[in-house]
DSSP file (Angstrom, degrees, kcal/mol; ACC not computed):
  #  RESIDUE AA STRUCTURE BP1 BP2  ACC     N-H-->O    O-->H-N    N-H-->O    O-->H-N    TCO  KAPPA ALPHA  PHI   PSI    X-CA   Y-CA   Z-CA
    1    1 A M              0   0    0      0, 0.0     2,-0.4     0, 0.0     0, 0.0   0.000 360.0 360.0 360.0 143.9  152.1  101.1   85.0
    2    2 A S        -     0   0    0      2,-0.1     0, 0.0     1,-0.1     0, 0.0  -0.737 360.0-152.5 -96.3 142.2  149.2  102.1   82.9
    3    3 A S        +     0   0    0     -2,-0.4    -1,-0.1     2,-0.1     0, 0.0   0.485  69.5  99.2 -90.8  -2.9  148.3  105.8   82.3
    4    4 A L  S    S-     0   0    0      1,-0.1    -2,-0.1     3,-0.0     2,-0.0  -0.652  79.0-116.1 -83.5 139.4  144.6  104.9   81.7
    5    5 A P        -     0   0    0      0, 0.0     2,-0.7     0, 0.0    -1,-0.1  -0.342  29.0-106.7 -71.1 156.3  142.3  105.5   84.7
    6    6 A D        -     0   0    0      1,-0.1     4,-0.3    -2,-0.0     3,-0.3  -0.761  33.8-179.5 -86.4 114.7  140.5  102.6   86.4
    7    7 A F     >  +     0   0    0     -2,-0.7     4,-2.7     1,-0.2     5,-0.2   0.236  53.1 103.7 -97.7  12.1  136.8  102.7   85.4
    8    8 A G  H  > S+     0   0    0      2,-0.2     4,-2.3     1,-0.2    -1,-0.2   0.922  83.2  43.9 -61.9 -47.2  135.9   99.6   87.4
    9    9 A I  H  > S+     0   0    0     -3,-0.3     4,-2.2     2,-0.2    -1,-0.2   0.912 115.0  49.8 -65.2 -42.9  134.3  101.4   90.3
   10   10 A F  H  > S+     0   0    0     -4,-0.3     4,-2.2     2,-0.2    -2,-0.2   0.911 111.6  48.7 -61.9 -44.1  132.5  103.8   87.9
   11   11 A T  H  X S+     0   0    0     -4,-2.7     4,-2.1     1,-0.2    -1,-0.2   0.910 110.5  50.3 -64.3 -42.6  131.2  100.9   85.8
   12   12 A M  H  X S+     0   0    0     -4,-2.3     4,-2.0     1,-0.2    -1,-0.2   0.894 110.6  50.4 -63.6 -39.4  129.9   99.1   88.9
   13   13 A G  H  X S+     0   0    0     -4,-2.2     4,-2.4     2,-0.2    -1,-0.2   0.886 108.8  51.2 -65.1 -39.7  128.1  102.2   90.1
   14   14 A M  H  X S+     0   0    0     -4,-2.2     4,-2.5     2,-0.2    -1,-0.2   0.882 109.1  51.0 -66.0 -37.9  126.4  102.7   86.7
   15   15 A W  H  X S+     0   0    0     -4,-2.1     4,-2.8     2,-0.2     5,-0.2   0.912 110.6  49.6 -64.0 -41.8  125.2   99.0   86.8
   16   16 A S  H  X S+     0   0    0     -4,-2.0     4,-2.2     2,-0.2    -2,-0.2   0.925 113.0  45.6 -63.5 -44.8  123.8   99.6   90.2
   17   17 A V  H  X S+     0   0    0     -4,-2.4     4,-2.2     2,-0.2    -1,-0.2   0.909 113.8  50.1 -64.6 -41.7  122.0  102.8   89.2
   18   18 A G  H  X S+     0   0    0     -4,-2.5     4,-2.2     2,-0.2    -2,-0.2   0.921 112.0  46.1 -63.8 -44.9  120.7  101.1   86.0
   19   19 A L  H  X S+     0   0    0     -4,-2.8     4,-2.5     1,-0.2    -1,-0.2   0.878 111.9  52.4 -67.1 -36.3  119.3   98.1   87.9
   20   20 A G  H  X S+     0   0    0     -4,-2.2     4,-2.4    -5,-0.2    -1,-0.2   0.900 109.6  48.9 -64.1 -40.3  117.7  100.3   90.5
   21   21 A A  H  X S+     0   0    0     -4,-2.2     4,-2.2     2,-0.2    -2,-0.2   0.903 111.8  48.4 -66.2 -41.3  116.0  102.3   87.8
   22   22 A V  H  X S+     0   0    0     -4,-2.2     4,-2.4     2,-0.2    -2,-0.2   0.921 112.5  49.0 -64.9 -43.1  114.7   99.2   86.1
   23   23 A G  H  X S+     0   0    0     -4,-2.5     4,-2.4     1,-0.2    -2,-0.2   0.903 111.5  48.9 -62.6 -41.7  113.5   97.8   89.4
   24   24 A A  H  X S+     0   0    0     -4,-2.4     4,-2.4     2,-0.2    -1,-0.2   0.887 111.3  50.3 -65.6 -38.7  111.7  101.1   90.2
   25   25 A A  H  X S+     0   0    0     -4,-2.2     4,-2.2     2,-0.2    -2,-0.2   0.922 111.9  46.7 -65.7 -44.0  110.1  101.2   86.8
   26   26 A I  H  X S+     0   0    0     -4,-2.4     4,-2.4     2,-0.2    -2,-0.2   0.921 113.1  49.3 -65.2 -43.0  108.8   97.6   87.1
   27   27 A T  H  X S+     0   0    0     -4,-2.4     4,-2.6     1,-0.2     5,-0.2   0.914 111.1  50.1 -61.8 -42.8  107.5   98.3   90.6
   28   28 A G  H  X S+     0   0    0     -4,-2.4     4,-2.1     1,-0.2    -1,-0.2   0.900 110.8  48.9 -62.5 -41.3  105.7  101.4   89.5
   29   29 A I  H  X S+     0   0    0     -4,-2.2     4,-1.4     2,-0.2    -2,-0.2   0.917 112.7  47.7 -65.0 -43.6  104.1   99.7   86.6
   30   30 A V  H  X S+     0   0    0     -4,-2.4     4,-0.8     1,-0.2     6,-0.2   0.931 114.8  45.1 -64.4 -45.8  102.9   96.8   88.8
   31   31 A L  H  < S+     0   0    0     -4,-2.6     3,-0.2     1,-0.2    -1,-0.2   0.848 113.6  49.8 -68.4 -33.3  101.5   99.1   91.5
   32   32 A A  H  < S+     0   0    0     -4,-2.1    -1,-0.2    -5,-0.2    -2,-0.2   0.767 117.4  38.9 -75.8 -24.8   99.8  101.4   89.0
   33   33 A N  H  < S+     0   0    0     -4,-1.4     2,-0.3    -3,-0.2    -1,-0.2   0.396 112.3  52.5-111.1   3.4   98.1   98.7   87.0
   34   34 A T     <  -     0   0    0     -4,-0.8     3,-0.2    -3,-0.2     0, 0.0  -0.864  64.2-139.5-130.8 167.8   97.0   96.2   89.8
   35   35 A D    >   +     0   0    0     -2,-0.3     3,-0.8     1,-0.1    -4,-0.1  -0.171  57.4 129.6-115.9  38.3   95.0   96.4   93.0
   36   36 A L  T 3  S+     0   0    0     -6,-0.2    -1,-0.1     1,-0.2    -5,-0.1   0.857  79.9  32.3 -62.0 -37.2   97.3   94.0   94.9
   37   37 A F  T 3  S+     0   0    0     -3,-0.2    -1,-0.2    -6,-0.1    -2,-0.1   0.282  95.9 104.0-107.9   9.5   97.7   96.4   97.9
   38   38 A L  S <  S-     0   0    0     -3,-0.8     2,-0.1     1,-0.1    -3,-0.1  -0.680  76.1-109.4 -91.0 146.1   94.3   98.1   97.9
   39   39 A P        -     0   0    0      0, 0.0    -1,-0.1     0, 0.0    -2,-0.1  -0.432  36.2-109.3 -70.3 148.9   91.6   97.2  100.5
   40   40 A K        -     0   0    0     -2,-0.1     2,-0.1     1,-0.1     0, 0.0  -0.584  36.0-112.3 -78.2 138.7   88.6   95.4   99.1
   41   41 A P        -     0   0    0      0, 0.0     2,-0.3     0, 0.0    -1,-0.1  -0.381  25.9-130.3 -71.7 149.2   85.4   97.4   99.0
   42   42 A E        -     0   0    0     -2,-0.1     2,-0.3     1,-0.0     0, 0.0  -0.743  19.9-116.4 -97.1 148.1   82.5   96.5  101.3
   43   43 A K        -     0   0    0     -2,-0.3     2,-0.3     1,-0.1    -1,-0.0  -0.667  29.6-119.8 -83.9 137.6   79.0   96.1  100.0
   44   44 A A        -     0   0    0     -2,-0.3     2,-0.1    35,-0.1    -1,-0.1  -0.574  25.6-134.7 -77.4 135.2   76.4   98.5  101.4
   45   45 A T     >  -     0   0    0     -2,-0.3     4,-2.1     1,-0.1     5,-0.2  -0.466  19.2-114.8 -85.3 162.1   73.5   96.9  103.3
   46   46 A L  H  > S+     0   0    0      1,-0.2     4,-2.4     2,-0.2     5,-0.2   0.876 116.0  54.8 -64.8 -38.1   69.9   98.0  102.8
   47   47 A D  H  > S+     0   0    0      1,-0.2     4,-1.3     2,-0.2    -1,-0.2   0.912 108.9  48.0 -62.1 -41.9   69.7   99.3  106.4
   48   48 A F  H  4 S+     0   0    0      1,-0.2     4,-0.4     2,-0.2     3,-0.3   0.920 112.7  48.1 -64.6 -43.5   72.7  101.5  105.8
   49   49 A L  H >< S+     0   0    0     -4,-2.1     3,-1.0     1,-0.2    17,-0.3   0.864 107.2  56.6 -66.4 -36.2   71.3  102.9  102.5
   50   50 A E  H 3< S+     0   0    0     -4,-2.4    17,-1.6     1,-0.2    16,-0.2   0.844 105.4  52.1 -63.6 -33.1   67.9  103.6  104.0
   51   51 A G  T 3< S+     0   0    0     -4,-1.3    -1,-0.2    -3,-0.3     2,-0.2   0.512  80.2 114.6 -85.4  -4.6   69.4  105.8  106.7
   52   52 A I    <   -     0   0    0     -3,-1.0    14,-2.5    -4,-0.4     2,-0.5  -0.466  63.9-133.1 -70.7 134.1   71.4  108.1  104.5
   53   53 A E  E     -A   65   0A   0     12,-0.2     2,-0.3    -2,-0.2    12,-0.2  -0.777  24.7-165.0 -90.3 126.7   70.2  111.7  104.4
   54   54 A L  E     -A   64   0A   0     10,-3.4    10,-2.0    -2,-0.5     2,-0.4  -0.775   7.3-153.7-110.2 153.6   69.8  113.1  100.9
   55   55 A K  E     -A   63   0A   0     -2,-0.3     8,-0.2     8,-0.2     2,-0.2  -0.975  14.9-130.8-125.1 141.6   69.5  116.8   99.8
   56   56 A T        -     0   0    0      6,-1.9     2,-0.3    -2,-0.4     6,-0.0  -0.546  19.5-129.5 -84.7 156.5   67.8  118.0   96.7
   57   57 A L        +     0   0    0     -2,-0.2     2,-0.3     4,-0.1     3,-0.2  -0.784  61.7  54.3-101.8 150.0   69.5  120.5   94.4
   58   58 A G  S    S-     0   0    0     -2,-0.3    -2,-0.0     1,-0.2     0, 0.0  -0.856 100.7 -36.3 129.0-162.5   67.8  123.6   93.1
   59   59 A S  S    S+     0   0    0     -2,-0.3    -1,-0.2     1,-0.2    -2,-0.0   0.875 128.2  38.5 -72.7 -38.6   66.0  126.7   94.5
   60   60 A E  S    S-     0   0    0     -3,-0.2    -1,-0.2     2,-0.0     2,-0.1  -0.835  82.2-152.7-115.8  94.9   64.2  125.0   97.4
   61   61 A P        -     0   0    0      0, 0.0     2,-0.4     0, 0.0    -4,-0.1  -0.410  12.9-170.5 -68.0 138.8   66.5  122.4   99.0
   62   62 A R        -     0   0    0     -2,-0.1    -6,-1.9    -6,-0.0     2,-0.4  -0.991  10.6-148.4-130.7 137.1   64.7  119.6  100.8
   63   63 A K  E     +A   55   0A   0     -2,-0.4     2,-0.3    -8,-0.2    -8,-0.2  -0.872  27.8 153.6-106.1 139.9   66.3  116.9  103.0
   64   64 A F  E     -A   54   0A   0    -10,-2.0   -10,-3.4    -2,-0.4     2,-0.2  -0.980  44.3 -95.8-156.8 162.5   64.9  113.4  103.3
   65   65 A K  E >   -A   53   0A   0     -2,-0.3     3,-1.6   -12,-0.2     4,-0.3  -0.566  31.5-124.2 -82.1 147.1   66.0  109.8  104.1
   66   66 A A  G >  S+     0   0    0    -14,-2.5     3,-1.7   -17,-0.3     4,-0.4   0.776 105.6  72.2 -64.0 -26.1   67.0  107.6  101.2
   67   67 A G  G >  S+     0   0    0    -17,-1.6     3,-0.8     1,-0.3    -1,-0.3   0.751  84.9  68.1 -61.2 -23.7   64.4  105.0  102.3
   68   68 A E  G X  S+     0   0    0     -3,-1.6     3,-0.8     1,-0.2     4,-0.4   0.740  86.1  70.1 -67.3 -21.7   61.6  107.3  101.1
   69   69 A L  G <  S+     0   0    0     -3,-1.7     4,-0.3    -4,-0.3    -1,-0.2   0.844 110.3  29.0 -65.5 -32.8   62.8  106.7   97.5
   70   70 A W  G <  S+     0   0    0     -3,-0.8    -1,-0.2    -4,-0.4    -2,-0.2   0.099  88.5 102.2-118.5  24.1   61.5  103.2   97.5
   71   71 A Q  S <  S+     0   0    0     -3,-0.8    -1,-0.1     1,-0.1    -2,-0.1   0.929 101.8  17.1 -69.2 -44.2   58.6  103.3  100.0
   72   72 A R  S    S+     0   0    0     -4,-0.4     2,-0.3     1,-0.1    -2,-0.1   0.812 135.6  21.3 -97.5 -35.5   55.9  103.3   97.2
   73   73 A N  S    S-     0   0    0     -4,-0.3    -1,-0.1     1,-0.1     2,-0.1  -0.816  87.2 -93.0-127.7 166.6   57.9  102.1   94.2
   74   74 A G        -     0   0    0     -2,-0.3     2,-0.3    -3,-0.1    -3,-0.1  -0.370  40.8-166.7 -74.4 161.0   61.0  100.2   93.5
   75   75 A A        -     0   0    0     -5,-0.1     2,-0.5    -2,-0.1    -5,-0.1  -0.996  21.3-134.2-149.3 149.1   64.3  102.0   93.0
   76   76 A V        -     0   0    0     -2,-0.3     2,-0.4     2,-0.0    -2,-0.0  -0.935  29.3-165.1-104.1 124.8   67.8  101.3   91.8
   77   77 A I        -     0   0    0     -2,-0.5     2,-0.5     2,-0.0    -2,-0.0  -0.916  14.1-175.1-117.0 134.3   70.4  102.7   94.1
   78   78 A M        -     0   0    0     -2,-0.4     2,-0.5     2,-0.0    -2,-0.0  -0.982  11.7-158.1-126.5 119.6   74.1  103.2   93.4
   79   79 A A        -     0   0    0     -2,-0.5     2,-0.4   -35,-0.0   -35,-0.1  -0.860  12.4-179.9-101.3 125.1   76.2  104.4   96.3
   80   80 A V        -     0   0    0     -2,-0.5     2,-0.6     2,-0.0    -2,-0.0  -0.988  16.6-148.8-125.8 129.3   79.5  106.1   95.5
   81   81 A R        -     0   0    0     -2,-0.4    -2,-0.0     0, 0.0     0, 0.0  -0.871  11.8-148.9-100.3 121.6   81.9  107.5   98.0
   82   82 A R        -     0   0    0     -2,-0.6     2,-0.2     1,-0.0    -2,-0.0  -0.708  21.2-118.2 -83.9 134.2   83.9  110.5   96.9
   83   83 A P              0   0    0      0, 0.0    -1,-0.0     0, 0.0     0, 0.0  -0.493 360.0 360.0 -69.8 143.8   87.4  110.8   98.4
   84   84 A G              0   0    0     -2,-0.2    -2,-0.0     0, 0.0     0, 0.0   0.429 360.0 360.0 109.0 360.0   87.9  113.9  100.5
């Protein structure tokens, strides 16, 4: 009989924990740096942009429809949706 303890179970457990950590790290890197599981953005139509109500900033706030911006002149519009 040997007086040394059997480390086989301990070693197998350490390999399992190590492989799990490596797998979690690789999965985290892939998900953080790609857009594989994110929904694709939709393009805003002109009708949708015209109907958006805008507010001015400053002392006298004024509300108007976005279509008024390009009634007389052309305009470049960028629509950004803030989360929250």
